[in-house]
C-alpha positions as CSV (number, residue, x, y, z in Angstrom):
1,X,53.4,76.9,14.8
2,X,50.0,75.6,13.9
3,X,47.8,74.7,17.0
4,X,45.4,71.8,16.3
5,X,42.7,70.7,18.7
6,X,41.4,67.1,18.5
7,X,38.2,66.1,20.4
8,X,37.5,62.3,20.3
9,X,36.4,59.9,23.0
10,X,38.4,57.0,21.3
11,X,41.9,57.3,22.8
12,X,43.4,55.3,19.9
13,X,42.0,57.7,17.4
14,X,43.2,60.7,19.4
15,X,46.7,59.2,19.7
16,X,46.9,58.3,16.0
17,X,45.9,61.8,14.9
18,X,48.2,63.4,17.4
19,X,51.2,61.3,16.1
20,X,50.2,62.0,12.4
21,X,50.0,65.8,12.7
22,X,52.8,66.2,15.3
23,X,55.1,64.6,12.7
24,X,54.0,67.4,10.3
25,X,55.1,70.0,12.7
26,X,51.8,70.9,14.3
27,X,51.2,71.5,18.0
28,X,48.4,69.0,18.9
29,X,46.1,69.0,21.9
30,X,43.9,66.0,22.4
31,X,40.8,65.8,24.7
32,X,38.6,62.7,25.1
33,X,35.4,64.1,26.5
34,X,33.1,67.1,26.7
35,X,34.3,67.7,30.2
36,X,37.9,67.9,29.1
37,X,36.9,70.3,26.3
38,X,35.1,72.6,28.8
39,X,38.2,72.7,31.0
40,X,40.2,74.3,28.2
41,X,41.0,78.0,28.8
42,X,40.4,79.4,25.3
43,X,41.7,82.8,26.5
44,X,45.1,81.3,26.9
45,X,45.2,78.8,24.1
46,X,44.5,79.8,20.5
47,X,43.7,77.1,18.0
48,X,44.0,77.4,14.2
49,X,41.9,74.3,13.5
50,X,39.9,71.7,15.4
51,X,38.8,68.1,14.6
52,X,35.6,67.3,16.6
53,X,33.8,64.0,16.9
54,X,30.0,64.4,16.6
55,X,29.3,61.7,19.2
56,X,30.8,61.9,22.6
57,X,29.6,60.0,25.8
58,X,29.0,63.2,27.7
59,X,28.5,65.9,25.1
60,X,27.1,66.7,21.6
61,X,29.7,67.6,19.1
62,X,27.4,70.3,17.7
63,X,27.3,72.0,21.0
64,X,31.1,71.9,21.3
65,X,31.4,73.4,17.8
66,X,29.0,76.2,18.6
67,X,31.0,77.1,21.7
68,X,34.3,76.9,19.8
69,X,33.1,79.2,17.1
70,X,31.8,81.6,19.7
71,X,35.0,81.9,21.7
72,X,37.4,81.5,18.7
73,X,35.4,82.4,15.5
74,X,38.5,82.2,13.3
75,X,39.3,78.6,14.3
76,X,38.4,76.3,11.4
77,X,36.7,73.0,12.3
78,X,36.3,69.6,10.7
79,X,33.6,67.4,12.0
80,X,34.3,63.6,12.3
81,X,31.3,61.5,11.7
82,X,30.0,58.0,10.8
83,X,27.9,57.6,7.6
84,X,24.7,57.3,9.7
85,X,25.3,60.9,11.0
86,X,26.2,62.6,7.7
87,X,22.9,64.6,7.9
88,X,24.0,65.9,11.3
89,X,27.4,66.7,9.8
90,X,25.7,68.9,7.3
91,X,23.9,70.7,10.1
92,X,27.4,71.2,11.6
93,X,28.5,72.9,8.4
94,X,25.5,75.3,8.7
95,X,26.7,76.1,12.2
96,X,30.2,77.1,11.0
97,X,32.1,73.8,10.4
98,X,34.4,74.1,7.4
99,X,34.2,70.4,6.4
100,X,33.5,66.9,7.6
101,X,35.2,63.6,7.2
102,X,33.7,60.1,7.7
103,X,35.0,57.6,10.2
104,X,36.8,55.2,10.1
105,X,39.6,56.9,8.2
106,X,40.0,54.7,5.1
107,X,42.2,57.2,3.3
108,X,44.8,58.8,5.5
109,X,46.2,60.8,2.5
110,X,42.7,62.3,2.0
111,X,42.5,63.1,5.7
112,X,45.9,64.9,5.6
113,X,44.9,66.8,2.5
114,X,41.6,68.0,4.0
115,X,43.4,69.4,7.1
116,X,46.2,71.0,5.1
117,X,43.7,72.6,2.7
118,X,41.7,73.9,5.6
119,X,44.7,75.6,7.1
120,X,46.1,77.1,3.9
121,X,42.8,78.3,2.5
122,X,41.4,81.7,3.3
123,X,37.9,83.0,3.4
124,X,38.5,85.6,0.6
125,X,39.8,83.0,-2.0
126,X,37.0,80.6,-1.1
127,X,34.3,83.3,-1.6
128,X,35.9,84.3,-4.9
129,X,35.9,80.7,-6.1
130,X,32.2,80.3,-5.1
131,X,31.3,83.5,-6.9
132,X,33.2,82.4,-10.0
133,X,31.4,79.0,-10.1
134,X,28.0,80.7,-9.5
135,X,28.6,83.1,-12.3
136,X,29.5,80.2,-14.7
137,X,26.1,78.6,-14.2
138,X,24.0,81.8,-13.9
139,X,23.4,81.5,-10.1
140,X,22.9,84.9,-8.5
141,X,24.0,84.7,-4.8
142,X,23.2,88.3,-3.9
143,X,23.1,89.8,-0.3
144,X,20.5,87.6,1.3
145,X,21.9,85.9,4.4
146,X,19.8,82.7,4.0
147,X,20.8,82.4,0.3
148,X,24.5,83.0,1.1
149,X,24.4,80.3,3.8
150,X,22.7,77.9,1.4
151,X,25.4,78.4,-1.3
152,X,28.2,78.0,1.3
153,X,26.6,74.7,2.4
154,X,26.1,73.6,-1.2
155,X,29.7,74.4,-2.0
156,X,31.0,72.4,1.1
157,X,28.9,69.3,0.3
158,X,29.5,69.4,-3.4
159,X,32.8,67.5,-3.1
160,X,31.2,64.7,-1.1
161,X,29.8,61.7,-2.9
162,X,26.3,62.0,-1.2
163,X,22.8,62.4,-2.6
164,X,21.3,65.9,-2.4
165,X,17.6,66.9,-2.2
166,X,16.8,70.4,-3.3
167,X,13.4,71.8,-2.2
168,X,11.9,75.1,-3.3
169,X,8.9,76.7,-4.9
170,X,8.5,76.7,-8.7
171,X,10.8,79.2,-10.3
172,X,13.3,79.6,-7.4
173,X,16.2,78.1,-9.5
174,X,16.6,74.5,-8.3
175,X,18.2,73.3,-11.5
176,X,20.6,76.2,-11.5
177,X,21.7,75.3,-8.0
178,X,22.2,71.7,-9.0
179,X,24.5,72.8,-11.8
180,X,26.4,74.8,-9.3
181,X,26.8,71.7,-7.1
182,X,28.1,69.8,-10.2
183,X,30.6,72.5,-11.1
184,X,31.9,72.7,-7.5
185,X,32.3,68.9,-7.3
186,X,35.2,66.7,-8.6
187,X,32.7,65.5,-11.3
188,X,32.7,68.9,-13.0
189,X,34.5,67.6,-16.1
190,X,31.9,64.8,-16.5
191,X,28.3,64.9,-17.7
192,X,25.5,66.8,-16.1
193,X,22.1,65.5,-17.3
194,X,18.7,66.6,-16.1
195,X,15.3,65.0,-16.6
196,X,11.8,66.2,-15.4
197,X,10.0,63.2,-13.8
198,X,6.7,65.0,-14.1
199,X,6.9,65.7,-17.9
200,X,7.4,62.1,-19.1
201,X,5.1,59.1,-18.9
202,X,6.1,56.2,-16.6
203,X,7.1,53.9,-19.4
204,X,9.2,56.5,-21.2
205,X,10.8,57.7,-18.0
206,X,11.9,54.1,-17.2
207,X,13.5,53.8,-20.6
208,X,15.0,57.3,-20.2
209,X,16.6,56.5,-16.9
210,X,17.7,52.9,-17.4
211,X,17.9,52.5,-21.2
212,X,16.4,49.6,-23.2
213,X,17.3,46.7,-25.4
214,X,16.3,46.4,-29.1
215,X,12.8,45.0,-29.3
216,X,12.0,45.6,-25.6
217,X,8.8,47.3,-26.6
218,X,7.0,48.6,-29.6
219,X,9.2,51.3,-31.2
220,X,12.4,50.1,-29.6
221,X,14.2,49.6,-32.9
222,X,17.7,49.7,-31.4
223,X,19.5,49.4,-28.1
224,X,19.7,52.7,-26.1
225,X,21.7,53.7,-23.1
226,X,19.9,55.2,-20.1
227,X,20.9,58.3,-18.1
228,X,22.3,56.3,-15.2
229,X,24.7,54.8,-17.8
230,X,25.5,57.9,-19.7
231,X,26.1,60.0,-16.5
232,X,27.8,57.1,-14.7
233,X,30.7,59.3,-13.5
234,X,28.8,62.6,-13.6
235,X,25.7,64.1,-12.0
236,X,22.1,63.1,-12.7
237,X,19.4,65.8,-11.8
238,X,15.9,64.5,-11.3
239,X,13.5,67.4,-11.2
240,X,9.9,67.0,-9.8
241,X,10.9,63.7,-8.1
242,X,7.6,63.7,-6.3
243,X,5.9,63.0,-9.6
244,X,7.8,59.7,-10.1
245,X,5.4,56.7,-10.2
246,X,5.5,54.0,-7.4
247,X,7.1,51.6,-9.9
248,X,9.9,54.2,-10.8
249,X,10.4,54.9,-7.1
250,X,11.1,51.2,-6.4
251,X,13.7,51.1,-9.3
252,X,15.4,54.3,-8.1
253,X,15.6,52.9,-4.6
254,X,17.4,49.8,-5.9
255,X,19.9,51.9,-7.9
256,X,20.7,54.0,-4.8
257,X,21.1,51.0,-2.6
258,X,23.1,48.7,-4.9
259,X,24.4,51.0,-7.6
260,X,23.0,48.4,-10.0
261,X,20.3,48.5,-12.6
262,X,19.1,46.7,-15.8
263,X,18.0,48.1,-19.1
264,X,14.4,47.5,-20.0
265,X,14.2,44.1,-21.7
266,X,17.6,43.0,-20.4
267,X,18.7,40.5,-17.8
268,X,22.3,41.9,-17.6
269,X,23.2,43.9,-14.5
270,X,25.0,47.2,-15.1
271,X,26.7,49.4,-12.5
272,X,26.7,53.1,-12.1
273,X,28.6,55.7,-10.1
274,X,26.2,58.6,-10.8
275,X,25.8,61.3,-8.2
276,X,22.1,62.0,-7.8
277,X,20.6,65.4,-7.1
278,X,16.8,65.4,-6.8
279,X,14.5,68.4,-6.7
280,X,10.9,69.0,-5.8
281,X,8.5,71.9,-5.2
282,X,6.5,69.7,-2.8
283,X,7.2,68.9,0.8
284,X,8.4,65.3,0.4
285,X,8.0,64.7,4.2
286,X,4.3,65.4,3.9
287,X,4.1,63.3,0.7
288,X,5.6,60.4,2.7
289,X,3.0,60.8,5.5
290,X,0.3,60.8,2.9
291,X,1.7,57.6,1.4
292,X,2.3,59.3,-1.9
293,X,6.1,58.8,-1.7
294,X,8.2,56.0,-0.4
295,X,9.7,56.6,3.0
296,X,12.8,54.6,2.3
297,X,13.5,56.4,-1.0
298,X,13.0,59.7,0.8
299,X,15.7,59.0,3.3
300,X,18.0,57.8,0.6
301,X,17.6,61.1,-1.3
302,X,17.5,63.3,1.7
303,X,21.1,62.7,2.8
304,X,21.7,66.5,2.3
305,X,18.7,68.8,2.1
306,X,19.0,72.3,0.6
307,X,16.0,74.5,0.6
308,X,16.0,77.6,-1.7
309,X,14.2,80.6,-0.2
310,X,11.4,82.1,-2.3
311,X,12.0,85.5,-3.9
312,X,9.7,87.3,-1.5
313,X,12.1,86.3,1.3
314,X,15.2,87.7,-0.5
315,X,13.9,91.0,-1.9
316,X,17.2,92.7,-1.3
317,X,18.5,90.6,-4.2
318,X,15.9,91.8,-6.7
319,X,18.1,94.8,-8.1
320,X,20.9,92.4,-8.8
321,X,18.6,89.8,-10.4
322,X,17.2,92.6,-12.6
323,X,20.7,93.6,-13.7
324,X,21.4,89.9,-14.5
325,X,18.3,89.7,-16.6
326,X,19.1,92.9,-18.5
327,X,22.6,91.6,-19.3
328,X,21.0,89.1,-21.8
329,X,20.2,92.1,-24.0
330,X,23.6,93.4,-25.2
331,X,22.1,95.9,-27.7
332,X,20.0,97.9,-25.2
333,X,20.6,100.4,-22.5
334,X,17.6,100.1,-20.2
335,X,17.7,100.8,-16.5
336,X,15.1,100.9,-13.8
337,X,14.6,104.0,-11.6
338,X,14.8,103.8,-7.8
339,X,11.0,104.1,-7.4
340,X,10.5,101.3,-10.0
341,X,13.0,99.1,-8.1
342,X,11.1,99.8,-4.9
343,X,7.8,98.8,-6.5
344,X,9.3,95.6,-7.7
345,X,10.8,94.8,-4.3
346,X,7.4,95.3,-2.7
347,X,5.6,93.0,-5.2
348,X,4.9,89.4,-4.0
349,X,6.5,87.3,-6.8
350,X,4.5,84.1,-6.7
351,X,6.5,82.7,-9.6
352,X,9.8,83.7,-8.0
353,X,12.9,84.3,-10.1
354,X,11.3,82.8,-13.2
355,X,8.4,85.2,-13.0
356,X,10.7,88.2,-12.5
357,X,12.8,87.1,-15.5
358,X,9.7,86.8,-17.7
359,X,8.5,90.2,-16.4
360,X,11.8,91.9,-17.3
361,X,11.7,90.3,-20.8
362,X,8.1,91.6,-21.3
363,X,9.1,95.1,-20.2
364,X,12.1,95.1,-22.5
365,X,10.1,93.8,-25.4
366,X,7.4,96.4,-25.0
367,X,9.8,99.3,-24.7
368,X,9.9,101.4,-27.9
369,X,13.5,102.5,-27.6
370,X,16.8,100.8,-26.8
371,X,17.7,103.6,-24.4
372,X,15.2,104.2,-21.6
373,X,14.8,104.5,-17.8
374,X,11.8,102.5,-16.6
375,X,9.9,104.3,-13.9
376,X,7.1,103.1,-11.6
377,X,4.5,104.5,-14.0
378,X,5.8,102.3,-16.8
379,X,5.2,99.1,-14.7
380,X,2.0,97.2,-14.6
381,X,2.3,97.5,-10.8
382,X,1.6,100.3,-8.4
383,X,1.6,101.0,-4.7
384,X,-1.4,101.4,-2.5
385,X,-1.7,103.8,0.4
386,X,-0.1,101.3,2.7
387,X,2.9,101.2,0.5
388,X,2.6,97.5,-0.5
389,X,2.6,96.5,-4.1
390,X,-0.7,95.4,-5.8
391,X,-1.2,94.5,-9.4
392,X,-3.3,96.8,-11.5
393,X,-4.4,95.7,-15.0
394,X,-1.4,93.4,-15.4
395,X,-0.6,91.6,-18.6
396,X,-2.1,88.5,-17.0
397,X,-5.4,90.3,-16.3
398,X,-5.5,91.7,-19.8
399,X,-4.9,88.2,-21.3
400,X,-7.6,86.8,-19.0
401,X,-10.1,89.3,-20.3
402,X,-9.2,88.5,-23.9
403,X,-9.6,84.8,-23.1
404,X,-13.0,85.5,-21.5
405,X,-14.1,87.6,-24.5
406,X,-12.9,84.9,-27.0
407,X,-14.7,82.1,-25.0
408,X,-17.9,84.2,-24.9
409,X,-17.8,84.9,-28.6
410,X,-17.1,81.2,-29.4
411,X,-20.0,80.0,-27.1
412,X,-22.4,82.6,-28.6
413,X,-21.4,81.6,-32.2
414,X,-21.8,77.9,-31.3
415,X,-25.2,78.4,-29.7
416,X,-26.5,80.4,-32.7
417,X,-25.2,77.9,-35.3
418,X,-26.7,75.0,-33.3
419,X,-30.1,76.6,-32.9
420,X,-30.1,77.4,-36.6
421,X,-29.5,73.7,-37.4
422,X,-32.1,72.7,-34.8
423,X,-34.8,74.8,-36.5
424,X,-34.2,73.0,-39.8
425,X,-37.0,70.6,-40.7
426,X,-35.0,68.2,-42.7
427,X,-31.4,67.2,-43.7
428,X,-30.0,67.3,-40.2
429,X,-26.8,65.2,-39.6
430,X,-26.8,64.0,-36.0
431,X,-23.3,62.7,-36.3
432,X,-22.1,66.1,-37.4
433,X,-23.9,67.8,-34.5
434,X,-22.3,65.4,-32.0
435,X,-18.9,66.0,-33.5
436,X,-19.5,69.7,-32.9
437,X,-20.4,69.0,-29.3
438,X,-17.0,67.3,-28.9
439,X,-15.3,70.3,-30.4
440,X,-17.2,72.5,-28.0
441,X,-16.0,70.4,-25.1
442,X,-12.4,70.6,-26.3
443,X,-12.5,74.4,-26.7
444,X,-14.1,75.0,-23.3
445,X,-11.5,72.7,-21.8
446,X,-8.7,74.6,-23.4
447,X,-10.0,77.9,-22.1
448,X,-10.1,76.7,-18.5
449,X,-6.7,75.1,-18.7
450,X,-5.1,78.3,-20.1
451,X,-6.8,80.3,-17.4
452,X,-5.5,77.9,-14.7
453,X,-2.0,77.9,-16.1
454,X,-1.9,81.7,-16.3
455,X,-3.2,82.1,-12.8
456,X,-0.5,79.7,-11.5
457,X,2.3,81.2,-13.6
458,X,2.6,78.1,-15.6
459,X,2.8,75.7,-12.6
460,X,1.2,72.6,-14.0
461,X,0.9,70.8,-10.7
462,X,-1.0,73.7,-9.1
463,X,-3.1,74.1,-12.3
464,X,-4.1,70.5,-12.2
465,X,-4.9,70.8,-8.5
466,X,-7.2,73.8,-9.2
467,X,-8.9,71.9,-12.1
468,X,-9.2,68.8,-9.9
469,X,-7.6,66.6,-12.5
470,X,-4.4,64.5,-12.5
471,X,-1.1,65.7,-13.9
472,X,-1.3,63.0,-16.6
473,X,-4.7,64.2,-17.6
474,X,-3.4,67.7,-17.8
475,X,-0.4,66.6,-19.9
476,X,-2.8,64.8,-22.2
477,X,-5.0,67.8,-22.7
478,X,-2.0,70.1,-23.2
479,X,-0.9,67.8,-26.0
480,X,-4.4,68.0,-27.5
481,X,-4.1,71.8,-27.7
482,X,-0.5,71.9,-28.9
483,X,-1.6,73.9,-32.0
484,X,-2.9,76.7,-29.8
485,X,-0.2,79.4,-29.6
486,X,-1.4,80.7,-26.2
487,X,-0.7,77.3,-24.7
488,X,3.0,77.3,-25.4
489,X,5.7,78.1,-22.9
490,X,4.4,76.8,-19.7
491,X,6.8,75.0,-17.4
């Protein structure tokens, strides 16, 4: 017989749950306080599952959960919570709870299903399902404990209709994690659409998100649906949410509060059931304190917060990530020796998984044969006496030297040509000289931008900060130099 423990200070709720599950053949024990919970002799009573209310008059539900998991680790737990404490419920999941359910219980069938599924499921099948979903979207879980706990939490909250905020450095895989959440949710057969809030101007982003009517602005030759409309029953991924303008933030807040929006140029109200997953490489809490991001929008987005660890904190997963990168090349047989793996594990990957992926691509591209074992000597990295990894003449340094040489040659040529014209006694076109000065300004600007982008592994936000210009100015300058091959490929 299944033994079920119910901890809830509302006696009516306890009696109702007891009657419901007793009728299903369960043996149910109900306690109404933390004091009664503490009086249970867990050495004599073994429970298969527990339903614990987060808020009790004399106890914290999280503390009871921790004690239960300590004395009976195999007991599965469901946290009962109100909407205002969902964030705490997610913390409970991180502490070992299997699921949570919101009170009051509007859907009794759903409640029964959650408990039944909890009791019939086993850890092995759940882990296999998680690995299968992760493999589908290209998410490498690996052996790192923090990453595994993150994926477990993401899997458990994926089925809930709550907003999720993913934080993590550039290149850690925030979009891949959001796709995993979509695949693990009940929306997996609906649309998953992503948009980068930092890569589109404010006016275009508004049209992209909410759509527009014909004639709403210059170039709006026909009506267009926005992403909130297209992904109404699916998942909308907003990357670099911190880059959204104040005006866009206000409109996003309204959608999250009312589930309503209007196309640009329209007065008709539309509704959406989109599940929102936002991501940022900034600390939004700090952005709120600095008045750069709306506090009310932050709390709307931050119902569930998932933070992806940087690669330097999950170095044990680097061999697996390397194998995953090599699987993209079906026509080669290239492996890395143990000493090469050790060097790569000791290297501080500032660009995280994206940098590692690009590094492997470069190694494969520069290898002369399709069958090779890459050793430490083949890498543009080496170990110092202390055993830590330091870059020596990396591709980035080589490219920087080429850039410097190119800039030096260009400046010298420009100076010589300008002085030659200056020495002419007649027939000088000042307009032409001033045009050449503008060209000089453009070329020098390009050189500094490329250097900043390479130093920041293509991180535009960090590059703009180093150059002391805005992101919009950087995007404008990048568009100016779109014909320059070296400027392509930065994210």
